[in-house]
C-alpha positions as CSV (number, residue, x, y, z in Angstrom):
1,M,-12.3,10.2,-20.8
2,R,-14.0,7.2,-22.8
3,I,-12.9,3.4,-21.9
4,V,-13.5,1.1,-25.1
5,G,-11.6,-1.8,-23.7
6,V,-10.7,-3.7,-20.3
7,E,-8.6,-6.5,-19.3
8,L,-8.1,-8.2,-16.0
9,L,-4.9,-10.9,-15.7
10,E,-3.8,-12.7,-12.6
11,F,0.1,-13.7,-12.3
12,A,2.6,-15.3,-9.4
13,L,5.4,-13.2,-8.7
14,P,8.3,-14.8,-7.0
15,L,9.7,-12.9,-3.9
16,R,13.4,-12.6,-3.5
17,E,12.9,-14.4,-0.2
18,P,10.0,-15.3,2.0
19,F,8.2,-12.7,4.5
20,E,6.7,-13.4,7.6
21,T,4.5,-11.6,9.6
22,S,2.4,-12.7,12.0
23,F,-0.2,-13.6,9.1
24,G,1.8,-16.4,8.2
25,V,5.1,-16.7,5.3
26,R,4.6,-16.2,1.9
27,S,7.2,-16.8,-0.8
28,E,5.5,-15.9,-4.0
29,R,2.7,-13.2,-4.3
30,R,-0.3,-13.9,-6.8
31,I,-1.1,-10.3,-8.1
32,I,-4.2,-8.8,-10.3
33,L,-3.5,-6.2,-12.6
34,V,-7.0,-4.1,-14.6
35,R,-5.7,-2.6,-18.0
36,L,-7.9,0.1,-19.5
37,A,-8.1,1.2,-22.7
38,G,-8.9,4.5,-23.9
39,E,-10.8,6.1,-27.4
40,E,-7.7,8.1,-27.8
41,G,-5.2,5.0,-28.0
42,G,-3.5,5.8,-24.1
43,E,-3.6,2.6,-21.5
44,G,-4.2,2.9,-17.9
45,W,-2.8,0.6,-15.1
46,G,-3.8,-0.9,-11.8
47,E,-3.2,-3.4,-9.6
48,C,-5.0,-5.3,-6.7
49,V,-3.8,-5.9,-3.6
50,A,-6.0,-8.4,-2.0
51,E,-4.0,-11.7,-0.6
52,E,-4.7,-15.1,-1.2
53,V,-5.8,-15.9,2.1
54,P,-8.7,-13.6,3.8
55,S,-6.2,-12.7,6.7
56,Y,-5.4,-9.0,6.1
57,S,-8.3,-8.3,4.9
58,Y,-11.8,-10.5,4.0
59,E,-11.2,-9.5,0.4
60,T,-9.0,-12.7,-1.6
61,V,-7.7,-12.8,-5.0
62,D,-10.6,-14.8,-5.8
63,T,-13.3,-12.6,-4.7
64,A,-11.5,-9.5,-6.4
65,W,-11.3,-11.6,-9.4
66,T,-14.7,-12.5,-9.4
67,T,-16.3,-8.9,-8.3
68,L,-13.5,-7.3,-11.0
69,E,-14.9,-9.7,-14.0
70,K,-18.4,-10.0,-13.3
71,F,-19.8,-6.4,-11.7
72,I,-17.0,-3.9,-12.2
73,L,-15.3,-3.9,-15.5
74,P,-18.1,-4.9,-17.6
75,A,-20.0,-1.8,-16.0
76,F,-17.7,1.0,-18.1
77,V,-16.7,-0.6,-21.6
78,G,-18.0,2.7,-23.7
79,R,-18.9,4.9,-20.4
80,E,-17.6,8.4,-20.5
81,I,-15.7,9.2,-17.2
82,L,-16.0,13.1,-16.2
83,G,-13.4,13.3,-14.2
84,P,-10.9,10.9,-11.3
85,R,-13.7,11.6,-8.2
86,E,-17.0,10.1,-10.4
87,I,-14.5,6.7,-11.7
88,L,-16.5,5.0,-9.1
89,D,-19.9,6.4,-9.3
90,P,-21.3,3.7,-11.7
91,V,-20.5,1.2,-9.0
92,A,-21.2,2.9,-5.9
93,W,-24.1,0.3,-5.4
94,I,-21.5,-2.5,-4.4
95,R,-20.8,-2.9,-0.9
96,G,-17.4,-3.1,0.1
97,H,-14.8,-4.8,-1.9
98,P,-12.5,-1.4,-1.7
99,M,-9.8,-3.6,-3.1
100,A,-11.4,-4.8,-6.4
101,K,-13.0,-1.5,-6.9
102,A,-9.0,0.6,-6.3
103,A,-7.5,-1.9,-8.6
104,F,-9.9,-0.3,-11.3
105,E,-10.5,3.6,-9.9
106,M,-6.4,3.6,-10.0
107,A,-5.7,2.4,-13.7
108,A,-8.5,4.8,-14.5
109,W,-5.9,7.4,-12.8
110,D,-3.6,6.6,-14.8
111,L,-5.3,6.6,-18.1
112,Q,-6.9,10.0,-17.3
113,A,-3.1,11.6,-16.9
114,K,-2.2,10.2,-19.8
115,E,-5.1,11.3,-22.1
116,Q,-4.1,14.6,-19.9
117,G,0.1,14.3,-20.9
118,V,0.7,15.1,-16.8
119,P,2.3,13.0,-14.6
120,L,0.0,11.0,-12.3
121,W,1.2,13.2,-9.2
122,E,0.5,16.5,-10.5
123,L,-3.1,15.2,-11.5
124,L,-3.1,14.1,-7.6
125,G,-1.4,17.6,-6.5
126,G,1.5,16.4,-5.3
127,S,5.0,17.8,-5.6
128,G,7.0,15.0,-7.9
129,E,10.1,15.0,-5.7
130,A,12.0,12.5,-4.2
131,V,10.2,11.1,-0.9
132,P,12.5,9.3,2.0
133,V,11.8,5.8,2.4
134,G,11.5,3.1,4.5
135,V,11.7,-0.6,4.9
136,S,9.6,-3.6,6.2
137,V,11.7,-5.9,7.5
138,G,9.8,-9.5,8.5
139,L,10.1,-11.5,10.9
140,Q,13.6,-13.4,11.3
141,P,14.5,-16.8,12.5
142,D,17.4,-15.3,15.0
143,Q,18.3,-12.0,16.2
144,D,22.1,-12.2,14.2
145,S,20.2,-12.3,11.1
146,L,18.2,-9.5,11.5
147,F,20.7,-7.3,12.4
148,R,22.5,-8.3,9.2
149,K,19.4,-7.4,7.5
150,I,18.9,-3.7,9.2
151,E,22.2,-3.2,8.9
152,A,22.2,-4.3,4.7
153,Y,19.1,-2.0,4.3
154,L,21.1,1.0,6.6
155,E,24.0,0.8,4.1
156,R,20.9,1.2,1.2
157,G,20.3,4.1,2.8
158,Y,16.9,3.6,4.3
159,A,15.0,6.1,6.1
160,R,13.2,4.1,8.9
161,V,13.6,0.4,9.2
162,K,9.8,-1.2,10.3
163,L,10.0,-4.7,12.1
164,K,6.6,-7.2,12.1
165,I,5.6,-8.0,16.0
166,K,3.5,-10.8,17.5
167,P,3.3,-12.1,21.1
168,G,6.4,-13.7,22.0
169,R,8.9,-11.8,19.7
170,D,8.0,-8.2,20.5
171,V,9.9,-6.2,23.4
172,E,13.0,-8.1,23.5
173,L,13.3,-8.0,20.3
174,L,12.6,-4.3,19.9
175,R,15.2,-4.1,22.5
176,G,18.0,-6.1,21.1
177,V,17.4,-3.8,18.1
178,R,17.0,-0.5,19.6
179,D,20.1,-1.1,21.6
180,R,22.4,-2.2,18.7
181,F,21.3,1.0,16.5
182,P,20.4,3.4,19.3
183,E,19.6,5.9,16.5
184,L,17.6,3.8,14.3
185,A,13.8,5.5,13.2
186,L,12.1,2.4,14.7
187,Q,8.6,0.9,14.1
188,A,6.9,-1.9,15.4
189,D,3.8,-3.5,12.7
190,A,1.5,-5.8,15.1
191,N,-0.6,-7.1,12.4
192,A,-3.6,-6.9,14.9
193,A,-1.9,-9.9,16.7
194,Y,-2.7,-8.4,20.2
195,T,-5.7,-7.3,22.7
196,L,-6.1,-5.1,25.8
197,E,-5.3,-7.8,28.2
198,D,-1.4,-7.0,26.6
199,A,-1.3,-3.8,27.5
200,S,0.9,-3.8,30.1
201,R,3.7,-5.6,28.0
202,L,3.0,-2.8,25.1
203,Q,3.7,-0.2,28.0
204,E,7.3,-1.8,28.1
205,L,7.4,-0.2,24.1
206,D,6.9,3.0,25.5
207,D,11.2,2.7,26.4
208,L,12.4,2.3,23.2
209,D,11.8,5.4,21.6
210,L,9.4,3.9,18.5
211,V,8.4,6.2,16.0
212,L,5.3,4.5,16.1
213,L,3.0,1.5,16.8
214,E,0.9,0.4,14.3
215,Q,-2.2,-1.9,14.3
216,P,-1.7,-3.5,17.9
217,L,-5.3,-3.9,18.5
218,G,-8.2,-6.2,15.9
219,E,-9.6,-3.8,12.8
220,Q,-12.6,-3.5,14.2
221,E,-11.6,-2.4,17.4
222,L,-11.3,1.5,17.5
223,L,-12.4,1.9,21.2
224,D,-9.9,-0.8,22.4
225,H,-7.7,1.0,20.5
226,A,-8.4,4.6,22.3
227,H,-8.1,3.1,25.5
228,L,-4.8,1.6,24.9
229,Q,-3.5,4.6,23.4
230,S,-4.3,6.5,26.9
231,L,-1.9,4.2,28.7
232,L,0.8,4.5,25.8
233,R,3.6,7.5,25.0
234,T,4.3,6.0,21.7
235,P,1.9,6.6,19.2
236,I,-0.5,4.3,18.2
237,C,-0.9,4.0,14.3
238,L,-3.9,2.5,12.3
239,D,-4.0,0.4,9.4
240,E,-6.3,-2.5,9.3
241,S,-8.8,0.0,11.0
242,I,-9.1,2.5,8.4
243,R,-11.1,1.6,5.6
244,S,-12.3,4.8,4.5
245,L,-12.7,8.5,5.4
246,A,-14.9,7.8,8.1
247,D,-13.0,6.0,9.3
248,V,-10.8,8.4,9.9
249,R,-13.0,10.9,11.3
250,L,-14.3,8.1,13.8
251,A,-10.5,7.3,14.9
252,L,-9.5,11.2,15.6
253,E,-12.5,11.7,17.4
254,L,-12.1,8.9,19.9
255,D,-8.0,9.3,19.5
256,A,-7.9,5.7,18.8
257,G,-5.1,6.9,16.5
258,R,-2.6,9.5,16.6
259,V,-0.8,8.6,13.0
260,F,-2.5,7.0,9.8
261,N,-1.4,4.9,7.4
262,I,-2.7,5.4,3.9
263,K,-2.5,2.2,1.3
264,P,-5.0,3.6,-1.6
265,G,-5.8,-0.3,-2.0
266,R,-7.4,-0.9,1.8
267,V,-9.3,2.4,1.5
268,G,-10.8,2.1,-2.3
269,G,-8.3,4.2,-4.2
270,L,-6.4,7.4,-5.0
271,A,-10.1,9.7,-4.2
272,E,-10.4,8.1,-0.8
273,S,-6.5,8.3,-0.1
274,K,-6.3,11.8,-0.8
275,A,-9.3,13.2,1.4
276,I,-8.1,11.1,4.1
277,H,-4.6,12.7,3.8
278,D,-6.5,16.1,3.3
279,L,-8.4,15.8,6.4
280,C,-5.2,14.5,8.5
281,R,-3.2,17.5,7.0
282,A,-5.9,19.7,8.2
283,R,-5.7,18.8,11.7
284,G,-1.6,18.6,11.9
285,V,-1.8,14.2,12.2
286,P,1.2,13.0,10.3
287,V,0.4,10.3,7.3
288,W,2.2,7.8,5.6
289,C,1.9,5.3,2.5
290,G,1.9,1.6,3.4
291,G,2.9,-0.9,0.7
292,M,1.1,-4.2,0.4
293,L,4.0,-6.3,-1.7
294,E,2.7,-4.4,-5.3
295,S,4.6,-4.7,-8.4
296,G,5.8,-1.8,-9.8
297,I,2.2,-1.2,-10.9
298,G,0.6,-0.3,-7.7
299,R,4.3,1.1,-6.2
300,A,4.1,3.8,-9.1
301,H,0.7,4.4,-7.8
302,N,1.7,5.0,-4.3
303,L,5.2,7.0,-4.9
304,A,2.8,9.6,-6.7
305,L,0.3,9.8,-4.0
306,A,3.4,10.1,-1.7
307,T,4.3,13.0,-2.8
308,L,1.6,15.0,-1.5
309,P,2.9,17.3,1.0
310,G,0.9,15.9,4.2
311,F,2.4,12.8,4.3
312,T,5.4,13.8,6.7
313,L,6.9,10.0,7.5
314,P,9.3,7.4,5.1
315,G,6.3,5.2,3.7
316,D,6.8,1.5,2.8
317,I,8.1,2.2,-0.9
318,S,10.8,0.0,-1.4
319,E,12.8,-0.3,-4.4
320,S,11.9,-3.3,-6.8
321,R,14.7,-5.4,-5.6
322,R,13.3,-5.2,-2.2
323,Y,11.0,-8.0,-2.6
324,W,11.2,-9.3,-6.3
325,K,13.8,-11.2,-8.1
326,Q,12.3,-9.4,-11.0
327,D,9.8,-6.9,-11.1
328,V,7.5,-6.3,-14.2
329,I,8.0,-3.1,-14.9
330,D,11.0,-0.8,-17.0
331,P,12.5,0.7,-15.0
332,E,12.7,-0.9,-12.3
333,F,12.7,1.3,-9.1
334,E,16.0,2.1,-7.5
335,L,17.1,4.3,-4.1
336,E,19.0,6.7,-4.5
337,E,20.4,8.1,-1.1
338,G,17.2,6.7,1.2
339,R,15.0,8.6,-1.3
340,M,13.2,7.4,-4.4
341,A,11.2,9.9,-7.4
342,P,8.7,9.1,-9.5
343,V,9.9,8.3,-12.9
344,P,9.2,11.2,-15.1
345,G,6.4,10.4,-17.8
346,A,2.6,10.8,-17.9
347,G,0.9,9.1,-16.0
348,I,2.8,6.4,-13.7
349,G,5.6,7.1,-15.5
350,V,6.6,3.3,-15.7
351,E,5.5,0.7,-18.4
352,P,4.8,-2.8,-18.0
353,D,7.4,-5.2,-19.5
354,L,4.3,-7.1,-22.0
355,G,6.6,-10.1,-22.8
356,R,7.4,-10.9,-19.2
357,L,3.9,-10.0,-18.3
358,R,2.4,-12.4,-20.8
359,A,4.6,-15.3,-20.1
360,L,3.9,-14.9,-16.1
361,T,-0.2,-14.6,-16.5
362,N,-2.4,-17.6,-15.5
363,R,-5.5,-16.4,-16.7
364,R,-6.9,-13.2,-18.1
365,I,-10.5,-11.8,-19.7
366,G,-10.9,-8.8,-21.6
367,F,-14.2,-6.6,-22.4
368,G,-14.2,-4.8,-25.4
369,T,-11.5,-3.2,-27.7
370,L,-8.2,-3.9,-26.9
371,S,-4.6,-3.4,-28.5
372,S,-2.6,-7.4,-29.3
373,G,-0.2,-5.6,-26.7
């Protein structure tokens, strides 16, 4: 596979409604897409999941743009890539910046799958079957509003609900939901908002039959997570703490987490995601695919990954209309009886709506030879 052109573009996509976590509230999402052109005429698309501010990660939209523009994209124009696992070899010298790297790497996976005429899920080793999906619900202004949202999502068929929590809005909130929905598959996501001093408070969650408690402590606090896990019956799921396969190996050794949330953008791409999946499956440790408020491009990559056999828990791969007034892909993703399947076709299966995308784009840069689309 030879890359003859690369394009980087950024646009802002309005959310259907504000989304609140312990990190703050957002009403739109700045998104970077990477477009690759192959010598055979195909195109591959990838999405960068970096956020506007360095809250979830040190990477931001602006740092990722600079890293891609100055260091990653110029290194690949005219370069031959032998296979998916060698995609990032030319930029292995760049320390960190997994989200920027993943945006390019995932576009290259898409391009290679298209050149081979196979779906991305097949190239990854997945099944291509529909997978159960869950929904992530941000903090709401009151309990009644939360109940109404959950009821609406259950009516849509979502297989699991994940609630954002933070100190002061946690145990009572979750207990109210459990009392109202006793059979609900319920997760809590703390986004690293707690410390070990909150251990006794978090132990109260053990009575609520949660599927898991996601990332209660800071991203670098694996030892503290191990100590907290020893005090809890509820499985701890690690998210922000997992940036690579090496982090998973260490977390397993420490028993710092018993479930892992795999986000391709966070760990540097699909190859690293697959390696983490393979290790966890061999160890009998459940994994699921998390979301980062991606557009349909990133969602398509996540869905292909989630068809691998080790993804035994519903992922955050909601339908397009869950977050967006209008997505930038055709067709948009829709839920069918609580499940979603990859769109048939080579690569990620969906195509960007180029007219809408060009109208939204507020900055772009290209290298090499690109079509006029």
